[in-house]
N, C-alpha and C positions, 0 to 999 in steps of 0.2 A: 508464538509459543505460549501456552498455558500448561503450566504446573502444578498437580495438587498435592501440594506437600504432607497434607494428612493421609494420602493414601498409605496402603497397607506396608511398602516396602521404604517409602521413603519417610517414615514416622521415625524421629529422632535423628535425620540428616540433615542437620542444620544448613550444610553449603550444597543439597539437590540441587538446586537451581545452577548454580555455579558450575557444578560437575555435569549436567547435561549440555550444558551451554559449550562446555571443553570439548565434549565428546562428539559435538555437533559442527565445532571447528574443526579439530582433529578431521572429521569425515568431508570438509570442504563446504559446509553450510554455515551460513551467518542467518540465526536468528532472532526477530524482535520477540522479547519476553515480554508479555502482558503482566505486571505488577499487580500483587495484592488489590483488591478491592473491597471498599467498606460493605457492600453488598454481596461479598461472596463470590465463588465461583461461576455462577450462572451468568453474573454480569460482568467477570471475565472473558467467558466463551461470546457474549453478546459483544462486547468490544473488540474482538478478536475478528469476527466476523466481517463487522462494520469496518475494518481497515482495507476491505477489499485483496486480501492477498489471494497468494494461486493455492495454498495449502495452510490450515493449522493444524499444529503439530499438539498432541495433547498428551502431558506425562500424567498418568493414573491407573486407576483400576477399570474395570469392565462400567461401574456404575460413572465415571467420569467420562468415557469414553461413549458411553450410552447417551447422556445430557450433550455432549458434543454432536452427537448424529441429530440429535431432535433438532438441532439448528442448521445444520449442514446437508440436510436430505432433501433431495431434489434441485440442488444447488451446484456450480460448474467447481465450486472450491472442495479440495481434496483435504482427506484428514489423514493424519499422520500419528501412529499411536507409540509411545514410548512407554511400554508395559513397567506400571509401578505397584501394581493392586497384589492383595492376595492371593488370588485366582488365575487372572489376565486369562479367560477361557476364549475371549476372542482373539487376541493375540495369537495363541496357541492354533487356533483352527486357521490363521491367516498364514503361519509359517514365519512370525517375526520372531527374531531372537529374543530371548528373555534379560540377557546381559546389556546393559546400555549401550556400551561401544559397539556392539554387533548391530544392536537396533536402530543407531544413528548412521553406520554405515550402510545397513539396510535402505532408511529413508534417503539417503545421498543417491544410492545407486538404483533405487526401487521402481517400480512400474506402477501403473493406477489400473484396479480392479473396480469395477463396480459390483456391491453385494444388496442383498434383499434388506429392508427395513421392518420389521413388522412392530404393530401398535394393539394397545386394547383402548377403547374409550379415548383415544387422543395421546395418550402416553407408551410413547417408542419404547422398543425392546432391540435388542442385536444377537442376544443368545437365549435367553428363554423367561417365560413368566409363570411364575411358580402360585400355586393355591395351598391352603392346610396347613398342615405341622408344619413343612418344611420352612413355610414362609414365619410363623411363628419363633421357630429356631434360629434361622437368620436375624430376626431381631434382636437375639439373646447373642449372637455373634457377634453382632455390629457392637454391641455395649463394652464386651471385653477385648475391642481392637484395639491395639498399642499398648496394651497393658501386659505386663511381663508377669512370670512367676506362677504359680501352680493354682492360685484362688480362681482366676476368670476361665482356666479349664475345669476345673470341679465344678463352677458354676454351671456352667454351658454341660455337662455332664449330667448333672442333676436337673436341669431344664429338660435334657433329651429325656429322661426319665418319667419325670412328671407329665410330660405330653402322651404318655402312653394311657395315662387314666384321665388328663386332664380336658383333654381335647378331644370332643367326641366326634365322628363322622359328620360332612359335611352333607346334606341332602340339595341335590343341584340339576338342573335340566341343560341338557347340552344338544346343541342342533349343530350340524355342520353344514354349511349353505343352505341348499333346499330339500336337504334330507329329513328324514323324521326326527322329532325330537325322542331322546334316551333319560330316562331318570336314572341319578346315579346317586348311590351312598359310599362315599370315599372319603379318606382322611389325605389323599395327597392326589394333586392332579397338575400337570404342568404343561404349558403349549409352549411348543419351540419353534423357533425362527430357524425351519428345514429340518429336516432328521438328523438325529443321532447314527452315527456310522455304527457297523458290528465289525470286530475284528479283535484279535488279539492284541491287549495291551491299547485297545483304544478305550480310555474313560472318557466319556462324556464330549467324544470330538465329532467334527464336524467338517468333512471334506468337502461338500457343495455348501456354499452360503448362497447361492443364485438360482435353486431351482425353483422360485416361486412358490413355495406353498406351505403353508401351517404344518406341524407333528403334534398332533394330543394324545398324552401320554396319561392313561388313570391306572393309578396303584392299587393292586389287589392285595388283601389282606395287608395293610399297610402296617409297619412295627420297626423294633429295632433286629429282629431277625429278617425280616425282609430287606433291609438296608445291607445285611451281610450278604444274602443269597444274591442282593442286586450289583451289589459292587464287584461279588467274585466273577457273576455271570458276566457284566462289563468286561473286566479284565481277560476273561477266559475268550470271550465273543460269542456266548452262547446264549446272552439274556432275551432275544427277542424268542426263543424256543422255551423260555422257562415257565410261561403262563403267569409270570410275575406283574407283568402290564398289558393293558391293553392301547393298541395304538392304531390312530388313525390318523389321514391326510386330508387337508383341504385348503383352500383360499380364505374361507371365512368360518369361525368358530363361536357359536352363542352361546353362553354360557348363564342361565338363569338360578336366580335363588331366592327364597322367602327371605332372607337378611335384609336389614337395612343398608350394609355395605360389607363388601367383602376383603379380606385382607390378601393384598397381591404383593409377590416381591418380581420387580422386573431386574434381570441383571444384579441382584445385590441390594437393590434399594426398596425397601419397603413403601407401602401405597396402602389407603383406604380406599375404595370402588365402590361407588353405589352399582347394583346390576340392573339389568343384565350388562353382563361384559362382552362387548362384539370386538373381537379378533379380527384383524385383517394385516393381509401381506401388500408390502411395495416393492415389486420386482426393481431391482436395479438403482436404487434411490440412492446410492450413497456411494460416491465415490472415495475408495481408499488407497493409499499407498502402501505396498506390498513389496516383500521382496522380490528382486527378477531372476528369472530361472538358474542366470550364471550365479548371484549371490547365494541362492540357496543350496545350490550344488556345493561351494566352496567354504560358506558355513556348517554344512553338515558334518556330523560326526565320522 
């Protein structure tokens, strides 16, 4: 078990490791905790994998889960998830309870499922990879993580307003597998690991994580009003017909640019990657512990 105590909902909880250990014990599991390492979370994950355990349980947000997936993809070792992040997008898609005691029960009585892993130039992601203004705003959000009060929220709001005139659209070339190359002029682009669903109340959710495809989303006329209409469309289940985004699916997506590097945000983690960006999908490359159907029914509201 590896716990990232600096994850969103774990910040300020000094006893988070003892709390999780108690929940796992109550669920009938005895976990070996990999302690803090001078070289950080990644070294702890490497140590956990080297132990040869049947499963590595990671407590953290989507970024921590992504780092674990990079080490476990293609291996027989299963990944267990205890959601401690701010968004917990993958945990929600997998039906993992967000409350720690229920998540521990799901681990103890769960089943193993294989899901796809996506990557861009060797950097993996399990949810989405975002380019443009949203990635720049994500970096500002990370700066304010864990800080209470109105000031970090105000600074983020000001950064969002500045982005409207400070960040010009990106000139990109996009090719889907062997198809023709298309020139784009956009402020926001995302590549998702499998398509997002559409339906009432489905906000950025994916029921299929094993379809073996990438989904490319290109924003049209991105801005503050675009976000309002997009979020409303997602909640109502009408965003695909709203002409707010262009959507394409493929197994390989190549993005070119005249820039020396592009800022990319993979599952909330910011990276600078030299183009061209080559996105690929690895079907069924990761084994994940998910709630069994019986547990899912019992914990449903």
